[in-house]
MARROVO-902109 format. One record per residue (C-alpha): residue number from 1; x, y, z; residue in three letters. Coordinates in pm, 1 decimal. Layout:
NUM;X;Y;Z;ala .
...
***
This chain:
1;9127.4;6215.5;10632.4;met .
2;9358.2;6519.3;10681.2;glu .
3;9328.7;6692.6;11002.1;arg .
4;9274.8;7086.8;11015.8;ile .
5;9302.2;7255.4;11327.6;ile .
6;9131.4;7564.5;11381.7;ile .
7;9241.8;7772.8;11663.2;val .
8;8979.1;8026.5;11764.1;gly .
9;8597.8;8038.4;11691.9;ala .
10;8549.7;8402.8;11591.1;gly .
11;8408.2;8506.9;11277.5;phe .
12;8690.5;8333.6;11043.4;ala .
13;8738.8;8021.1;11242.8;gly .
14;8366.7;7964.4;11274.0;leu .
15;8281.2;8022.6;10907.4;arg .
16;8581.5;7820.1;10795.1;leu .
17;8469.0;7539.1;11032.5;ala .
18;8107.9;7568.5;10886.2;gln .
19;8198.4;7567.3;10529.8;asp .
20;8379.6;7241.4;10568.4;leu .
21;8131.2;7080.7;10759.9;met .
22;8073.3;6717.6;10661.0;asn .
23;8358.2;6737.0;10379.3;asn .
24;8478.3;6362.7;10352.9;pro .
25;8846.1;6480.2;10311.0;tyr .
26;8885.4;6674.3;10632.7;tyr .
27;8858.3;6615.5;10976.4;gln .
28;8820.8;6946.3;11175.3;ile .
29;8942.5;7023.6;11531.1;tyr .
30;8803.8;7341.1;11638.2;leu .
31;8965.0;7478.1;11939.0;ile .
32;8864.4;7777.0;12155.3;asp .
33;8895.3;7892.9;12513.6;lys .
34;8491.6;7930.2;12540.8;gln .
35;8246.8;7701.7;12420.8;asn .
36;8043.3;7960.9;12247.0;tyr .
37;8078.9;8222.6;11946.7;his .
38;8024.2;8552.5;12043.9;gln .
39;7874.5;8833.8;11799.4;phe .
40;8121.4;9110.3;11901.9;gln .
41;7933.7;9418.9;11673.6;pro .
42;7670.9;9403.5;11937.7;leu .
43;7853.8;9391.3;12249.1;met .
44;7777.1;9735.7;12349.5;tyr .
45;7428.1;9654.7;12363.8;gln .
46;7488.8;9374.9;12645.1;val .
47;7702.9;9628.0;12826.1;ala .
48;7405.0;9902.3;12804.8;ser .
49;7159.4;9664.3;12923.7;ala .
50;6982.9;9654.9;12592.6;arg .
51;7041.7;9271.5;12501.2;leu .
52;7114.0;8980.7;12702.7;glu .
53;7449.8;8800.1;12662.0;pro .
54;7256.6;8499.5;12559.0;ala .
55;7114.9;8677.7;12257.0;ser .
56;7459.0;8732.5;12090.0;ile .
57;7629.8;8389.2;12198.8;ser .
58;7590.2;8058.9;12025.0;phe .
59;7703.5;7759.0;12176.0;pro .
60;7949.9;7558.7;11948.8;leu .
61;7818.6;7234.4;12002.2;arg .
62;7480.4;7366.0;11886.4;lys .
63;7624.5;7504.5;11579.9;val .
64;7784.9;7178.7;11490.6;phe .
65;7542.0;6911.4;11600.9;gln .
66;7491.8;6762.9;11233.0;lys .
67;7853.3;6785.5;11153.4;ala .
68;8029.9;6444.1;11109.5;lys .
69;8368.2;6573.6;11087.1;asn .
70;8396.8;6866.3;11325.5;val .
71;8516.8;6820.1;11705.4;lys .
72;8491.9;7093.8;11966.6;ile .
73;8775.1;7114.8;12210.0;arg .
74;8759.3;7391.4;12483.7;ile .
75;9112.7;7475.8;12565.3;ala .
76;9396.3;7741.0;12548.9;glu .
77;9656.1;7728.9;12280.7;val .
78;9972.5;7762.3;12459.1;lys .
79;10243.9;7708.1;12158.6;gly .
80;10307.2;7549.1;11838.9;ile .
81;10572.9;7312.8;11695.3;asp .
82;10560.9;7354.5;11313.9;tyr .
83;10833.2;7130.6;11269.5;glu .
84;10668.4;6853.0;11440.0;gln .
85;10316.6;6984.4;11330.3;lys .
86;10204.3;6972.8;11647.5;asn .
87;10024.3;7251.8;11910.6;ile .
88;10027.0;7218.7;12293.9;thr .
89;9708.4;7297.9;12471.7;thr .
90;9589.6;7317.8;12826.1;thr .
91;9436.8;6994.1;12771.2;ile .
92;9715.3;6804.5;12583.9;gly .
93;9891.6;6808.0;12249.2;asp .
94;9731.8;6765.6;11921.1;phe .
95;9894.9;6696.5;11594.8;asp .
96;9784.6;6863.6;11263.8;tyr .
97;9817.1;6835.8;10893.7;asp .
98;9691.7;7187.1;10855.3;his .
99;9676.4;7476.8;11112.4;leu .
100;9466.0;7759.9;11089.3;val .
101;9536.3;8042.2;11346.5;met .
102;9204.3;8255.2;11370.0;ser .
103;9274.0;8391.8;11763.6;ile .
104;9188.3;8737.5;11695.1;gly .
105;9293.4;9037.7;11891.4;cys .
106;9258.3;9172.0;12257.3;thr .
107;9243.1;9498.0;12395.9;thr .
108;9554.7;9737.8;12357.0;asn .
109;9649.6;9952.1;12624.1;tyr .
110;9955.0;10073.3;12458.1;phe .
111;10173.9;9995.2;12736.2;gly .
112;9995.3;10191.6;13009.0;asn .
113;9987.3;9947.1;13283.1;gln .
114;9744.2;10200.8;13486.3;asn .
115;9475.1;10196.4;13189.6;leu .
116;9480.8;9825.4;13204.8;lys .
117;9426.9;9816.0;13603.2;asp .
118;9159.6;10060.6;13614.6;tyr .
119;8978.6;10109.8;13260.4;ala .
120;8686.5;9900.7;13142.1;tyr .
121;8748.0;9706.3;12858.2;pro .
122;8452.7;9543.9;12634.4;met .
123;8588.2;9282.1;12393.1;lys .
124;8447.1;8967.5;12534.7;thr .
125;8092.6;8854.3;12700.7;ile .
126;8224.4;8861.8;13032.0;pro .
127;8406.2;9208.4;13020.7;glu .
128;8051.8;9338.7;12859.1;ala .
129;7856.2;9189.1;13182.3;ile .
130;8100.5;9355.6;13390.6;gln .
131;8067.3;9651.6;13237.3;leu .
132;7703.8;9655.9;13253.2;arg .
133;7738.3;9561.9;13637.1;asn .
134;7971.7;9890.3;13698.3;arg .
135;7720.0;10105.3;13475.7;ile .
136;7383.3;9982.1;13673.4;leu .
137;7575.2;9985.0;14032.8;gln .
138;7695.8;10340.7;13922.9;thr .
139;7349.4;10467.2;13935.8;phe .
140;7280.7;10278.0;14273.4;glu .
141;7572.0;10443.8;14435.5;asn .
142;7482.4;10771.5;14316.0;ala .
143;7152.8;10762.9;14506.7;leu .
144;7341.4;10761.2;14835.6;asn .
145;7658.7;10996.2;14734.1;thr .
146;7589.8;11304.1;14897.1;thr .
147;7962.3;11508.4;14841.9;asp .
148;7925.4;11657.1;14507.0;gln .
149;8265.1;11613.6;14385.4;asp .
150;8249.3;11218.0;14453.6;glu .
151;7920.1;11256.8;14307.0;leu .
152;8035.6;11411.7;13985.6;gln .
153;8325.5;11183.1;13954.8;ala .
154;8081.7;10872.6;13973.0;leu .
155;7870.6;11061.9;13674.7;leu .
156;8138.2;11121.2;13425.9;asn .
157;8169.4;10859.9;13233.6;phe .
158;8502.6;10848.3;12983.7;val .
159;8497.8;10641.9;12667.9;ile .
160;8798.0;10613.6;12511.3;val .
161;8821.5;10576.0;12138.9;gly .
162;8569.4;10698.7;11858.7;gly .
163;8553.9;10393.6;11660.6;gly .
164;8215.4;10220.6;11603.2;pro .
165;8246.3;10056.1;11965.3;thr .
166;8302.2;10398.0;12109.8;gly .
167;8034.8;10587.0;11915.9;val .
168;7775.3;10310.9;11985.1;glu .
169;7824.5;10288.2;12342.3;leu .
170;7815.7;10678.9;12396.8;ala .
171;7487.5;10705.5;12197.5;gly .
172;7347.8;10412.6;12418.1;ala .
173;7461.4;10566.9;12731.1;leu .
174;7358.5;10901.8;12605.2;ala .
175;6989.7;10761.0;12542.9;glu .
176;6966.4;10566.1;12878.8;met .
177;7011.1;10928.7;13055.8;lys .
178;6761.3;11076.2;12851.6;gln .
179;6471.8;10775.3;12860.2;his .
180;6555.8;10554.3;13116.7;ile .
181;6698.7;10714.4;13423.7;leu .
182;6439.2;10958.8;13484.5;pro .
183;6191.8;10673.7;13493.4;lys .
184;6386.3;10428.6;13714.7;asp .
185;6510.9;10694.0;13936.1;tyr .
186;6248.3;10958.3;13975.0;pro .
187;6397.9;11063.6;14315.3;asp .
188;6734.8;11152.0;14170.1;lys .
189;6819.8;11406.8;13939.5;asp .
190;7078.6;11254.4;13696.3;phe .
191;7125.0;11593.0;13469.8;ser .
192;7485.0;11584.0;13593.0;lys .
193;7567.2;11263.7;13420.8;leu .
194;7815.5;11323.6;13168.4;gln .
195;7962.3;11130.0;12883.4;ile .
196;8280.8;11218.3;12727.1;tyr .
197;8407.9;11066.2;12391.9;leu .
198;8792.3;11085.7;12358.3;leu .
199;8920.9;11025.2;12018.8;glu .
200;9316.9;11054.3;11921.0;gly .
201;9250.9;11147.1;11541.3;ser .
202;9067.3;11473.0;11425.8;pro .
203;8744.8;11287.1;11375.6;asn .
204;8508.6;11011.9;11528.9;thr .
205;8458.7;10698.1;11280.1;leu .
206;8803.9;10799.1;11121.1;ser .
207;8792.3;10511.1;10856.7;pro .
208;8481.6;10627.8;10720.8;met .
209;8367.5;10925.1;10493.3;ser .
210;8362.5;11274.3;10552.7;lys .
211;7997.6;11301.2;10549.9;gly .
212;7958.6;10989.5;10838.8;ser .
213;8247.2;11133.8;11037.5;gln .
214;8044.5;11493.5;11025.4;lys .
215;7706.1;11312.9;11128.3;met .
216;7830.9;11070.9;11358.7;ser .
217;7959.9;11356.1;11592.9;gln .
218;7666.8;11586.5;11533.4;lys .
219;7436.7;11302.1;11631.8;tyr .
220;7668.6;11263.6;11946.7;leu .
221;7652.2;11619.4;12029.1;glu .
222;7269.2;11630.3;11983.7;asp .
223;7232.4;11372.1;12232.8;leu .
224;7478.0;11580.4;12502.9;gly .
225;7775.3;11386.4;12447.0;val .
226;8090.4;11594.4;12483.9;val .
227;8343.8;11511.4;12191.8;val .
228;8711.3;11572.9;12220.1;lys .
229;8891.7;11481.5;11911.0;thr .
230;9278.5;11499.9;11890.1;asn .
231;9268.0;11416.7;12245.2;thr .
232;9479.4;11129.9;12398.8;phe .
233;9449.5;10965.7;12734.5;val .
234;9820.6;11026.0;12913.0;lys .
235;9718.5;10832.7;13224.3;asp .
236;9433.9;10752.9;13457.1;tyr .
237;9468.0;10628.3;13834.0;asp .
238;9117.3;10521.3;13906.9;ser .
239;8996.4;10861.4;14000.9;glu .
240;9154.3;11123.8;13743.9;val .
241;9181.9;11075.2;13383.0;val .
242;9488.0;11293.5;13244.3;thr .
243;9469.0;11405.8;12881.7;leu .
244;9745.5;11511.7;12640.5;asn .
245;9658.5;11870.1;12669.1;ser .
246;9703.3;11863.8;13041.6;gly .
247;9310.4;11878.7;13112.8;glu .
248;9200.4;11628.4;13381.7;lys .
249;8866.5;11484.0;13426.5;ile .
250;8738.5;11323.1;13758.6;asn .
251;8593.2;10983.5;13680.8;ser .
252;8528.3;10666.2;13822.7;lys .
253;8421.2;10499.2;13500.8;asn .
254;8660.5;10488.9;13220.5;val .
255;8565.1;10253.6;12934.9;ile .
256;8842.8;10147.5;12715.4;trp .
257;8754.5;10111.8;12308.1;ala .
258;9067.6;10256.4;12160.9;ala .
259;9257.5;9984.5;12008.7;gly .
260;9329.3;9603.0;11979.4;val .
261;9623.6;9415.6;11949.8;ile .
262;9694.3;9064.1;11834.9;gly .
263;9640.7;8770.8;12073.1;asn .
264;10013.4;8586.9;12077.8;lys .
265;10092.9;8207.4;12091.8;val .
266;10453.8;8094.7;12174.2;asp .
267;10637.8;7935.7;11873.5;gly .
268;10616.4;8172.4;11592.3;phe .
269;10965.4;8311.5;11480.3;lys .
270;11003.3;8714.8;11520.9;glu .
271;11003.5;8753.3;11120.2;asp .
272;10651.1;8606.1;11112.2;thr .
273;10514.8;8878.2;11324.7;ile .
274;10412.5;9217.8;11190.4;ala .
275;10301.1;9537.1;11406.1;arg .
276;10022.2;9470.3;11634.9;gly .
277;10117.8;9122.7;11681.6;asn .
278;9970.9;9040.5;11362.9;arg .
279;10101.2;8716.1;11150.7;leu .
280;10236.1;8797.8;10823.3;ile .
281;10046.6;8609.1;10554.8;val .
282;10067.1;8537.3;10174.2;asp .
283;9788.3;8586.3;9904.6;glu .
284;9677.5;8259.0;10005.5;val .
285;9655.3;8335.7;10383.0;asn .
286;9960.6;8096.6;10448.6;glu .
287;10207.8;8227.8;10721.4;val .
288;10508.6;8360.9;10602.0;lys .
289;10805.7;8064.9;10554.1;gly .
290;10556.0;7810.2;10745.8;leu .
291;10406.3;7543.4;10548.9;asp .
292;10028.9;7451.4;10590.6;gln .
293;10034.4;7696.4;10850.3;val .
294;9740.2;7987.0;10803.6;tyr .
295;9596.0;8300.1;10981.6;ala .
296;9254.6;8431.4;10926.2;leu .
297;9121.0;8751.5;11012.2;gly .
298;9224.0;9009.5;11263.1;asp .
299;9525.6;8831.7;11329.7;ile .
300;9622.9;8819.4;10986.8;ala .
301;9869.6;9085.0;10809.1;tyr .
302;9845.2;9057.6;10421.6;met .
303;10004.3;9358.3;10227.7;glu .
304;9851.8;9417.0;9890.9;thr .
305;9824.1;9706.4;9646.4;lys .
306;9504.1;9834.2;9793.6;asn .
307;9597.6;9784.0;10158.4;phe .
308;9959.2;9833.2;10191.9;pro .
309;9917.5;9849.2;10584.6;gln .
310;9722.2;9535.1;10582.4;gly .
311;9357.3;9465.0;10550.5;his .
312;9119.4;9664.9;10833.0;pro .
313;9067.3;9398.2;11134.3;gln .
314;8672.7;9393.5;11043.4;val .
315;8422.0;9093.2;11035.3;ala .
316;8375.0;9119.3;10674.4;ser .
317;8742.1;9054.0;10624.6;val .
318;8782.4;8744.1;10834.1;ala .
319;8436.6;8598.2;10682.8;leu .
320;8580.1;8646.5;10306.6;gln .
321;8913.6;8523.6;10398.7;gln .
322;8779.8;8212.4;10583.6;ala .
323;8524.6;8172.5;10277.4;ala .
324;8807.5;8181.5;10034.8;leu .
325;9044.5;7924.9;10243.2;leu .
326;8773.2;7679.0;10288.4;ala .
327;8736.6;7664.6;9886.1;lys .
328;9085.1;7609.4;9873.2;asn .
329;9099.7;7350.9;10083.5;phe .
330;8850.6;7179.5;9860.6;lys .
331;9060.2;7276.8;9551.5;arg .
332;9370.6;7094.7;9749.0;lys .
333;9166.1;6767.3;9725.7;thr .
334;9078.4;6822.3;9342.2;glu .
335;9458.9;6913.0;9289.8;lys .
336;9397.4;7251.6;9157.1;lys .
337;9568.6;7567.2;9200.3;ala .
338;9478.7;7791.2;9504.3;leu .
339;9325.5;8124.3;9430.1;lys .
340;9456.4;8426.3;9597.1;pro .
341;9249.8;8640.2;9827.8;phe .
342;9088.9;8978.0;9707.1;lys .
343;8922.8;9164.6;10004.6;tyr .
344;8575.3;9283.8;9830.2;val .
345;8467.8;9577.5;10021.9;glu .
346;8113.3;9593.3;10105.9;lys .
347;8065.9;9937.6;10328.4;gly .
348;8084.1;9980.3;10678.8;ser .
349;7825.1;10123.6;10942.6;met .
350;7755.7;10262.6;11274.4;ala .
351;7450.4;10340.6;11485.4;thr .
352;7439.9;10630.6;11725.5;ile .
353;7112.9;10622.7;11873.7;gly .
354;6729.7;10584.0;11794.6;lys .
355;6691.8;10670.8;11406.2;arg .
356;7033.5;10791.2;11396.2;lys .
357;7302.1;10595.7;11198.7;ala .
358;7581.1;10641.8;10928.2;val .
359;7624.3;10387.6;10631.8;val .
360;7915.5;10377.1;10385.8;asp .
361;7870.4;10196.5;10061.7;met .
362;8153.5;10137.3;9851.3;pro .
363;8004.5;10393.6;9579.1;lys .
364;7800.6;10623.1;9825.0;phe .
365;7714.7;10710.0;10191.0;ser .
366;7375.4;10792.3;10374.9;phe .
367;7304.7;10892.3;10725.2;gln .
368;6960.7;10906.3;10921.0;gly .
369;6649.2;10708.7;10963.0;lys .
370;6730.8;10479.4;10650.1;met .
371;7080.1;10412.1;10754.1;ala .
372;6947.3;10312.9;11110.5;trp .
373;6703.5;10071.6;10957.8;phe .
374;6991.6;9920.3;10730.7;thr .
375;7211.4;9893.8;11003.9;trp .
376;6945.7;9693.1;11207.0;met .
377;6857.9;9487.4;10878.0;phe .
378;7225.2;9372.6;10814.4;ile .
379;7309.1;9304.1;11174.9;his .
380;7013.9;9094.4;11220.8;leu .
381;7085.7;8904.1;10899.4;met .
382;7446.4;8833.8;11038.5;leu .
383;7322.2;8681.0;11376.5;ile .
384;7338.3;8297.9;11339.1;leu .
385;7033.0;8153.5;11469.8;ser .
386;6675.6;8236.0;11385.3;ile .
387;6549.9;8198.8;11763.4;lys .
388;6827.8;8472.1;11816.3;asn .
389;6704.2;8703.8;11520.0;lys .
390;6365.6;8683.9;11673.3;leu .
391;6465.7;8762.5;12016.1;leu .
392;6708.7;9052.0;11918.3;ile .
393;6419.9;9192.9;11690.4;phe .
394;6158.2;9190.2;11953.5;met .
395;6384.0;9363.7;12203.5;asn .
396;6453.3;9620.3;11924.4;trp .
397;6113.3;9687.9;11865.5;met .
398;6004.0;9715.0;12255.7;ile .
399;6286.1;9961.1;12295.9;ser .
400;6173.0;10158.3;11998.2;tyr .
401;5799.4;10200.0;12082.7;phe .
402;5878.6;10249.7;12468.9;asn .
403;6213.3;10372.1;12502.1;asn .
404;6299.8;10109.2;12767.6;asp .
405;6420.3;9767.2;12795.0;ser .
406;6362.3;9542.2;13084.6;thr .
407;6708.4;9391.1;13110.7;leu .
408;6886.8;9638.3;13361.8;arg .
409;6990.3;9336.9;13637.1;ile .
410;7304.9;9353.7;13804.4;ile .
411;7458.0;9013.4;13808.7;met .
412;7730.5;8991.6;14079.1;lys .
413;7998.7;8731.8;14063.4;pro .
414;8003.7;8460.4;14328.8;val .
415;8264.5;8478.4;14579.8;val .
416;8474.3;8192.0;14605.9;asn .
417;8450.4;8019.7;14944.4;arg .
418;8712.1;7792.8;15072.5;val .
419;8542.7;7462.6;15219.8;lys .
420;8730.1;7265.7;15485.2;thr .
421;8671.8;6941.1;15588.7;lys .
422;8488.2;6870.7;15917.4;lys .
423;8725.7;6732.0;16195.5;ala .
***
């Protein structure tokens, strides 16, 4: 059996391993820093206390319980030696016949250390829990803050980035302000809570259709969100957000959803790395100049006629690339020619709030209630397990009928204690 090492259990890595399950020709090692797959499109619902983390997390060993040829290893890859066909990890070295990099992206602060130090990211489950704790603790702190300037800084939530993540989180916070805070805190007036959404381009959801851009901004403004387009954050010192216009916003809660950059692994030559730390691949997703080394999903950069700047960094690209690579691995065993990757765009969508969503299909787009139901259905279908589908559906139905949830729990991390031996 030939050994395929898959680094990263995101959409691409997980799909590839699933498609090669119980294949008699390949032994699969799936390596990830976490022991679970996380469903990133619903991360904002964990951050806004609408879903529990377990609802969008799937233990890898559970997924592959019936796979005879898939081995899970929890480790971080430190480097690659493609001449020796070997990778170095935190738990040791592994040899490979085929290596697949599907390590995804991390938050891009565009070189601003202050933003990295003080803004809240939302790319992982731990970060989403941290943000949820911060949001809920802010409401508690507001009860005991008498200084009006200090209170306003607490109640100014600044979300940077008008893509799906930023738009969806802004809508969720706005609905929390309308429907939940008056019931949870009847002794506190939260009317001064202000949500800002800052976007550097002229429109929210800039990759989507004009109709979806226009309606997404209208939905947000109807919910009371202050939307500022053509706006960049120059700096943030944990107290004041400085914009490119010179405007300043006092805020203790800045949420960063403005960009991503590829995760890096030592060992790749500079000429294999494109803008955004993405690995340059050919039409079968093989990394430039490297034999039997592949890259999938967000980390892969493939220039084509339709996508001269590379494919969009979205789940559908990752899933399609993984599905094709799995077929190509099978074609290798049959001595057949490999098929090139051609992305089939199936559409994009975003939800802004209850009965408010936008959907772009390849030939038409629509917004409103039907788009919202479409968004819910598609996301439920993409969830891995039946149990999680039911849990999420039940939570959504409860929230739909009573505009509430029961998940607003602050989960503070345990402080490490130094233990000393007794004399």
